C-alpha positions in Angstrom: -34.2 10.0 -14.3 -32.4 12.9 -13.1 -29.2 14.0 -14.8 -26.1 15.1 -12.8 -24.3 17.9 -14.2 -20.9 17.9 -12.9 -18.1 21.4 -13.4 -15.1 22.0 -14.8 -13.7 22.4 -11.3 -15.3 19.5 -10.0 -14.0 17.5 -12.5 -10.4 18.8 -12.6 -10.6 18.1 -8.8 -11.4 14.5 -9.6 -9.1 13.8 -11.9 -6.1 15.3 -9.5 -7.2 13.0 -6.6 -7.4 10.1 -8.7 -3.7 10.9 -9.9 -2.4 11.3 -5.9 -4.3 7.8 -5.0 -2.4 6.4 -8.1 1.0 7.5 -7.0 0.1 6.3 -3.1 -1.5 3.4 -3.6 -0.1 -0.2 -4.6 -1.4 -0.7 -8.4 -1.0 -3.4 -10.6 0.1 -4.0 -14.4 -0.5 -7.2 -14.7 -1.8 -10.6 -13.0 -2.1 -14.1 -14.0 -2.1 -17.3 -12.5 0.9 -19.0 -12.3 -0.3 -23.0 -11.6 2.8 -24.1 -11.6 3.4 -22.6 -7.9 -0.5 -22.3 -7.2 -0.1 -18.9 -7.0 -1.1 -15.5 -8.3 1.7 -13.4 -9.7 1.3 -9.7 -9.6 3.2 -7.0 -10.8 2.6 -3.6 -9.9 3.5 0.0 -11.5 6.7 0.2 -10.1 8.0 -3.3 -11.5 8.1 -5.2 -8.6 6.6 -8.6 -8.6 4.7 -10.9 -5.9 3.3 -14.2 -6.1 1.2 -15.2 -3.2 0.3 -18.1 -2.6 -3.7 -19.2 -3.7 -4.3 -20.3 -0.1 -3.7 -16.8 1.1 -6.6 -15.3 -0.7 -9.4 -16.0 0.9 -11.9 -15.0 -1.6 -10.2 -17.3 -4.8 -10.5 -20.6 -2.6 -12.6 -22.8 -3.9 -12.2 -21.1 -7.9 -11.6 -24.1 -10.4 -7.8 -23.4 -12.3 -9.8 -22.8 -15.4 -11.9 -20.1 -13.6 -8.4 -18.6 -12.4 -7.2 -18.3 -15.9 -9.8 -15.5 -16.5 -8.6 -13.0 -13.8 -9.1 -9.5 -15.5 -7.2 -6.6 -13.9 -9.2 -3.3 -13.9 -8.3 -0.7 -16.3 -6.2 1.4 -13.4 -5.0 -1.9 -11.8 -6.5 -1.1 -8.7 -8.3 -4.3 -8.8 -8.3 -7.8 -9.8 -11.7 -9.2 -11.0 -12.9 -13.0 -12.0 -16.2 -12.1 -13.0 -17.4 -15.9 -13.8 -17.6 -16.0 -9.6 -18.2 -11.9 -9.2 -14.9 -11.5 -7.1 -13.4 -8.1 -7.1 -10.0 -7.7 -5.3 -8.5 -4.9 -4.3 -4.8 -5.1 -5.3 -3.6 -2.1 -2.6 -5.5 -4.5 0.7 -4.7 -7.5 -1.0 -0.7 -6.6 -0.6 -0.9 -4.3 2.5 -3.0 -7.6 3.8 -0.4 -10.0 3.1 2.8 -8.6 3.1 3.5 -8.7 6.9 3.0 -12.7 5.8 5.7 -12.5 3.6 8.2 -10.1 5.5 9.4 -11.4 9.0 8.5 -9.1 12.0 11.5 -7.4 12.4 12.1 -5.9 9.0 8.7 -4.4 9.2 9.1 -2.9 12.6 12.2 -1.2 11.4 10.4 -0.2 8.7 7.9 1.8 10.3 9.7 2.9 13.0 12.5 4.9 10.4 9.9 6.2 8.7 8.8 7.3 12.1 11.9 8.7 13.1 11.9 11.2 10.1 8.3 12.6 11.1 8.5 16.4 11.2 5.7 18.8 12.2 5.6 22.7 13.0 5.1 21.9 17.0 9.0 19.6 16.2 11.0 21.6 13.9 10.1 24.4 16.2 10.8 22.8 19.9 14.3 21.9 17.7 14.9 25.1 17.1 14.1 26.6 20.5 16.7 23.4 21.9 19.0 24.5 19.6 19.3 28.2 21.0 20.0 26.8 24.0 23.0 24.5 23.4 20.9 21.2 21.9 18.6 18.8 23.5 18.4 19.0 27.2 20.2 16.5 29.5 18.2 13.9 31.1 18.1 13.9 34.7 19.7 12.2 37.3 22.7 11.0 34.6 25.5 10.2 35.6 28.4 12.4 33.9 31.2 10.0 34.0 29.6 7.6 31.7 
């Protein structure tokens, strides 16, 4: 067996990457099977709660109610495990997959559109500055001025 050594710099980089990932990914602080609703209840690290019908989670199809009471959460909150059946589900992946089914399409489109319009880049900033010096955004050709 070969021992692998990690430097202090590599260790610090890995910790920083893990912290950054934990800030951007959806992670859970608790998970439980809710038999009264035939759903999985997930509470995230940002205190948002989700009830996801079991029928939406393909990996849990066929699991008994007894098995589902044995759901466990990984220590970092990134995955849900059902060890009896060797099932591991990414919390981020699960919520990313089911959120579109939970929300109206128009709401999701509006959400992404609002974020897209706020995107900025050096090229966009430079273009806005140049146009500002010229008096603002150029008028579109062929538009009626009286309108």
